[in-house]
C-alpha positions in Angstrom: -97.6 -18.8 73.4 -95.5 -19.3 76.5 -92.8 -22.0 76.3 -93.1 -24.9 78.6 -89.6 -24.4 80.0 -90.5 -20.8 81.0 -93.6 -22.1 82.8 -91.5 -24.7 84.7 -89.0 -22.1 85.7 -91.7 -19.9 87.1 -93.3 -22.6 89.1 -90.1 -23.6 90.8 -89.4 -20.0 91.7 -92.6 -19.6 93.5 -92.4 -23.0 95.2 -88.9 -22.5 96.5 -89.6 -18.9 97.5 -92.3 -20.0 99.8 -90.1 -22.5 101.7 -88.3 -19.8 103.6 -89.4 -17.6 106.5 -90.8 -15.0 104.2 -93.4 -12.5 105.5 -95.9 -10.5 103.6 -97.7 -7.5 105.0 -101.4 -7.4 104.2 -103.5 -4.3 103.9 -105.5 -3.4 106.9 -108.9 -2.0 106.3 -108.8 1.0 108.6 -108.4 4.7 108.4 -104.7 4.5 107.8 -105.1 2.0 104.9 -102.5 2.7 102.2 -102.5 0.0 99.5 -99.2 -1.6 98.6 -100.3 -1.9 95.0 -103.0 -0.2 93.0 -106.2 -1.9 93.8 -107.3 -1.3 90.2 -104.6 -3.7 89.1 -105.7 -6.7 91.0 -107.9 -8.3 88.3 -105.6 -11.3 88.1 -105.9 -11.8 91.8 -109.7 -11.6 91.5 -109.8 -13.8 88.4 -108.1 -16.7 90.2 -110.5 -16.4 93.2 -108.7 -14.0 95.4 -107.2 -15.3 98.7 -109.5 -18.4 98.7 -108.4 -19.3 95.2 -104.7 -18.9 96.1 -105.1 -21.1 99.2 -106.9 -23.8 97.1 -104.1 -23.7 94.5 -101.4 -23.9 97.2 -103.0 -26.9 98.8 -103.1 -28.7 95.5 -99.5 -27.7 94.7 -98.2 -29.0 98.0 -100.0 -32.3 97.4 -98.4 -32.5 94.0 -95.0 -31.8 95.4 -95.4 -34.4 98.1 -96.2 -37.0 95.4 -93.1 -36.2 93.4 -90.0 -38.2 94.5 -87.6 -36.0 92.6 -88.8 -32.7 94.1 -89.9 -33.7 97.6 -86.3 -33.9 98.9 -85.9 -30.2 98.4 -88.6 -29.8 101.0 -87.7 -32.5 103.5 -86.7 -30.1 106.2 -89.5 -27.6 105.5 -92.6 -27.1 107.6 -95.7 -27.7 105.4 -97.6 -25.1 107.4 -94.8 -22.6 107.0 -94.4 -23.4 103.3 -98.1 -23.0 102.6 -98.3 -19.7 104.4 -95.2 -18.3 102.7 -96.3 -19.5 99.3 -99.8 -18.0 99.7 -98.4 -14.7 100.7 -95.8 -14.5 97.9 -98.3 -15.7 95.3 -100.8 -13.0 96.4 -98.2 -10.4 95.6 -97.3 -12.0 92.3 -100.9 -11.9 91.1 -101.3 -8.2 92.1 -103.3 -9.0 95.3 -103.2 -6.8 98.4 -99.8 -8.1 99.6 -96.2 -7.0 99.6 -93.3 -9.4 100.1 -90.7 -8.2 102.6 -88.6 -11.3 103.1 -85.2 -12.3 102.0 -84.0 -12.0 98.4 -84.4 -15.0 96.0 -80.6 -15.3 95.8 -80.3 -15.4 99.6 -83.0 -18.0 99.9 -81.7 -20.3 97.2 -77.9 -20.0 97.4 -76.5 -23.4 98.3 -79.6 -25.4 97.4 -77.9 -26.4 94.1 -81.2 -26.5 92.2 -80.8 -28.0 88.8 -82.5 -26.7 85.7 -84.2 -30.1 85.4 -85.7 -29.9 88.9 -86.6 -26.2 88.5 -88.5 -27.1 85.3 -90.2 -30.0 87.1 -91.5 -27.7 89.8 -92.9 -25.4 87.2 -94.6 -28.4 85.6 -96.1 -29.2 89.0 -97.4 -25.6 89.4 -99.0 -25.7 85.9 -100.6 -29.1 86.8 -101.9 -27.6 90.0 -103.3 -24.5 88.2 -105.0 -26.8 85.8 -106.5 -28.9 88.6 -108.0 -25.8 90.2 -109.3 -24.6 86.8 -107.2 -21.5 86.3 -107.6 -20.6 82.7 -104.6 -21.0 80.4 -104.6 -17.2 79.8 -104.3 -16.6 83.5 -101.7 -19.3 83.9 -99.6 -17.6 81.2 -100.0 -14.2 83.0 -98.8 -15.8 86.3 -95.9 -17.6 84.7 -94.8 -14.4 82.9 -94.7 -12.6 86.2 -92.6 -15.4 87.7 -90.2 -15.8 84.8 -87.8 -13.0 85.9 -87.0 -14.9 89.1 -85.5 -18.0 87.3 -81.9 -16.7 87.3 -82.1 -16.0 91.0 -82.9 -19.6 91.9 -81.1 -22.2 89.8 -77.4 -23.1 89.8 -76.5 -20.8 92.7 
């Protein structure tokens, strides 16, 4: 079973990552198509509804952030459109979709933000809440959170 604190850490990682000017390259379906990741390994991407499912999740997540008075200040200067776009693209790669992140490192993005462990955990809670609201199974939530867990140290207290 995945611990709640790990889940929270993963959520904040994803959320804060998308606030920057990150870009993700998507595969182009043409003769020169070279997948960034094995297309055989995108079952999690498919299980959560592919691009459409990710966009739905991100919309709910942004709504939940906007309604949280402790977390919203981290995003006061962020463009909602830009955040959504970056989060969708990053999340696509996290769930083994046809995307590759090419933006700044997590450390570069979060240095100076002074993100506390408490706030990081709260963002993870908001992500979990959002995944539940869009009916992502607990099994798939845990897979997603497991993929995000390694980013925690690159986000808080830096």
